[in-house]
N, C-alpha and C positions, 0 to 999 in steps of 0.2 A: 729734512733729513737728506742728505745727499745720495746720490745713486751709489756710490762706493759703499756707503752704509747699509743701503738697503740690500745689496748685493752679499755683503758680509754679515748680514742678520743671523743670529744663531739659530732662529727657529727653521730657516731654511736647511740649515746643515742638519738639525735634528730630523726633518723630514727625510732628507737623504739617508741617513743612519738607519732609521726605522725601515725604509724602503730597501736597503741591502740587507738588512737582518730577515725580513720578510722573503727576499729572493733566495737568501741561503737555506732558510726553512723549507722552501719550495723545492729545492734542489736535494735537500736531504731526505725530504717525504717520497721522493721519487724512489729511493733505494729501499723504503719499507716493504716493496713488493717481493725484494729477495728473502725477507723474513717471513712474510705471511702468505706471499703467492698469489695475492689478487692483482695482478699487473695492470689490468685496464683501469681498475678503481683509483689505484694510487697515481696512475701516470695522469689521469684526467684531474684529480684533486690538485696534483702538483702543478699542472698547466694552469689551473685556476689562480692558483698562489703566486705564481710566477708572474702572470698577467696583472695581478693586484699590485705587486712589487713594481713592476714595470711602469704602471699608471702613476704610482706614487711617486717614484722617482723622475718621471717626465713632468710631474707638478713641479717638484722641486728645482729642477734644471730651467723650466720655462719661467719660474719665479726669479731665478737669478738672472736670466737673460732679458726678463722683462724690467728689471730694476735700472735699466739705462735709460737715461733722460734723452 
């Protein structure tokens, strides 16, 4: 498999899409404190979700960059 085929593999872009969705969930989770009123809890959980999304997206980006020969 050539490096271009590795960089264009569907599974890498699925990983990036999932990471983006996780990040969006983290952002919307932050706004739940306006509804329920427990700001610190929702902010902390939101930050954890965002960090997980960032780590997953970096994994996908480095998979694309590592596909070069």
